[in-house]
N, C-alpha and C positions, 0 to 999 in steps of 0.2 A: 503494499501499499503507500503510495506517495505521500511524502510529508508536505503537509500544507504549510505556507506562510507563515501562520500563526502559531503553529508547533513549535517546541524550545525542548533543549535536552538540558536536563538540572539533575542534581545531585539530592536526594530526597532520603529521609529516614524513614524505615520501615513501619514507623509509627505514624508517619505521617499518610499512609495508603491504607485504604480498607478494600476488602474485596467488592466486586462489583455483583448485585443480586440478581442482573440480568443476564449474568456468563451462560450461555446454554450448555458449557462443560462443568455437569455438577461433579464428576466422579474423578478423584484423584487416587489412585492405587499407592498404597504403602510402599509398594515394591518398586515404583517408579520414582517416587519421591526420593526413595534411599538411593537410588543411583546418579539423580540430579544432587541430592546433599554431598554425595561424596565428590562429584566432578567440580562444585562451586567450591569445596575447599580446598581443591588442589591449585584450580586458576582462578576463581573468582566469577562474576556474574558478567559474561561478555555481551551479551546481547541486552540492551536497556529493554526496561519494561515499559509499557505503553498506560498512561493515565489521562484522566481528564478531571481538570477542576472542580470540585464541587463547591456547594454554596459557601463555605469558608476558606478563606486563604490558605489554610494551613492544613487542609484536608485534600485528599485525591483519591479518585476511583480507579481500580484497574479495567483495563480496555483488554491489555495481552501481558503475560506473566506472572499468572496467580503462583504457579509451582514456584518459580524461582524468588517471588515475595513470600512463601510458607518456608522456604529453605533459609533465606536470608533472615525470616525472624527467629529460625530456630539455632542459628548460628549468629545471633546477637551483632550482624553486621550492622555497622554504623549508618552506612548510606548505600542506597540503589541507584544506579543510573538509570533515567525514566525520561521516557519522550511525551511532554505533557501538552494537550491538545485543549482546546476549549471544549466546555459543557456542550454534550449532544441532546437532542430532544430523547426520549424514551424509545420511540420506534429506532432512531439514528443508532441509537447507543449498542440495541440489541443487533440491528442489520453490520454495524461496523464490526463486532465481535465474529459474528458469522463470516464475514470478507476477510477479517485477520487470520481466523483459526481454522478456516474448513479447508484452505489451500493448502495448509502445511500437515495435517494428520487426520485420520478418520477418528471421529468422537464416536462412543457407545450411543445408540440409535435412541434408547429411550429418553434420557434427558433433552437431547436435541428434539427430540418429539414434543417433549412439555414447551420447550421455548418456540418452536415452530407454530404450536396453536395459538402461544400470545403475540407471534408476529402477524400471524392470521386475523387476528381478533382485532388488533391494532388497525391494519391495513383496511379492513372493512367497514370500521368505523369511520374512517377517513373516506373511502371511496361508496360507501353506502352499500355495497355488494361484496359478498365473499370472493376474495381471489382464488384463480384457479391454481392448480398445482404447477404451472409452467410460470406464471406470474409470480409465485413465491419463489420459485428456482432463482428467477431472475434476479429477484431482490435480495436473496440469500448465498447465492452461489453453491446451494445445495440443490444435487438433480432433483427433477421432477419424479423418477423412480424411486427416490429415495425418500422423498416427500411422501410420497402415497404409501410406501412402507412403514413411515414413521405415522400417519395418522390410523393405519389399519392396527398399529401396536397399540394405539389409544383405546381401542375398541375391547379390550381385557377389562375384567371385572377389576375393581380397585385392589383387591386383594393380592390379585397376582401382580399388578403394576407397582404395589408396595412392595412385595417379596421380590420382584425382579431387580429393583432399585438397591434392594440390600446385597442381593448376589452380586452386582454389578460391582460394589464396592471390594471385592476379594479378587485376589488374584486368579486369571482366567482360568489357571489348571485346578483351582479348588471351587468352581461356580458348578452348582449342582443344576441349576435352571438357566438357560441362556435365551438371548434376544431371538436366535434363530429357531429354537424351539417353539417359540411362541408366533415367530414369522411363519415357519411352515404350517402351523396350527391351525392359526387365522387363514392362511390362502386356502387351505382344504375346506374350511368353514365356508368360506366364502363363494367355494364350488356347489357345494351344498345350497346356499342360499341360491344361488342362480339358476343351477340347473335340476335342482329337486326340492324346492321350499316346502313340498308336503312335511318334510321330514321335521322342522321346526315348528309344525301345526301340532305334533305332539311332544314334543319335549324341546324344552328351552335350551337355546345356544349353550347357556352357562353349564347346564347338565354334561354336556360335551366336552367343555373346557375342563370341567372337574374332573370326568374319567380320564381323559387324555393324561393330566398331570400326574394322577394316582397310578397311570399304567406305565409312564416313563419312570416315575420314583423307583416304582417295584421292577423294573426291567421287561414288562410285556412289551413294551415299546424300546426296541432298544437301539434304534437310531431316529434322528428328526428326518431324515430322508424318505423315510417309510410314508410319511403323510402323503406324499405324492400319489401311493396307492387309491389313499381316501378320495383324492382330487377324481381318480380315474372312476373310482365307482362312482362319483357324484354324476360324472359324464358318461354314464352307463349306455346312453342311446349311441353313442359314437362307436360304441362297439357292437350295436344291434340287440343290445339288449334292454327291456322295458324298464324306465325310469321307477315304475310301482314295484318291480319285481325286488329291486334293492331297499326298499324302506326298510323292510325286516332286519334286511343284514344291517344297516347304519343305526336303527334303532339297540340292536345287541349291541353294538359298539359302545352306547351311551351307560348300558343297564348292567352288561357282564363284566367282570373286572378282570376276567382270566383270557377275554377274547382279544386276539391280536388283529393288527391292521392286516397283517399279511395273511391271517385267516379268512378275514371278511374280504378281502381281495381275489382269493381264491373261489371263496362258497359262492362269489356272485358275479364277477365280470373277468376273473382268471383265464379260463377258457376262450371266452369271445374274443380278449385281446389276443390271446396268442394266435388265434384262425386269423384276426384280421391282419396280422402283423406277417403270419405267414403268405397269407394270399398277396400280400403286397409285394414279397420276395420273389416269390414265385411269378408274379406278373413282369417283376422287372428280370428275373432269369430268363423266361421266355423270350422278351425283346433280345437278349442279348444272344440267346441260342439261334433265334432267327435270322441275327447279323452274320453268324457264320455260315450259311447256307451259302454263300458266295465266294467263299473259298474252296480251294481245291482239295487242301488235306488239314487234317485236324491233329493236333499235337498229340503223339500217344499217350502223354499223361493224362490229357484232358479227356481224351476217348475214352480212357481206364476210368476216370470219375464219373462220365456220363452214361457209362454200362452201369456201374454201382447205383447212380441216381436212379435209372429206369428199373433196375430190379428192387429199389426199395419201393418205389412207386407202384409198382406192380404188386407187390405184397401188400401195400396198404389198400389198393383198391379192390384185392381179392378179397381183404376181410370185410 
């Protein structure tokens, strides 16, 4: 970010600076802070923090550099190099931090989602209409796809948002529940809403979330990627299966604590998808074989494979 002409470099004491309550980055893991602390102990603060003047001349609010400021306080450093900007409006404050930070490193999605919601509400108050995901992307520098994922995450029940926030404070290796888990889960639930909404007339969405979290914690669901099977069940008609026929399977997923996503997939649409995929491959193979007719010779190895394929087809058709 280019420094405006009214920004100045100063030496400030850590006590003159306070954290910014609008910082979209809420999570500072201890292991990351420890690494930065050791670096500052050895070489000092090499990059100035960025602040703006608050309402009093002796107080400044952080725009960038909260981790450096935290470490400076722990080390009792007498001064911190700081670039001082004029005070922005609240919306300018949030957007400036998005544009400073987001190009540098990837934030945790949930804290970002909370702040994106505030940005949306502030822009909506100004424009008298809700901004689109693309408009929010232009304002914040966050991609429209990430913004849509962020708002999908905010659809979770509050108890899981609170729990996920606590998990995010831990080192990644120690986190039991992850943003990826809930993103895959909510994506599959959205597929049910779009393609088989009758399911949620029988059971609330929250019932499925509670069931899936328990199954993940107990190992019935072993991998977050398995939720993609749930999306394929919801789109049963694409495989030629009636969407009504999969409603009992989806209902059982919410009610039976031992019923896995793999079992549900095989019980409902597994065979149909296998047939569809095989047909697609056979059609492609038929076209490629047709292109060989114009050739005078076929490689010996290929001929042997074709004979084996014909034998397998003859046996299958005879059965």
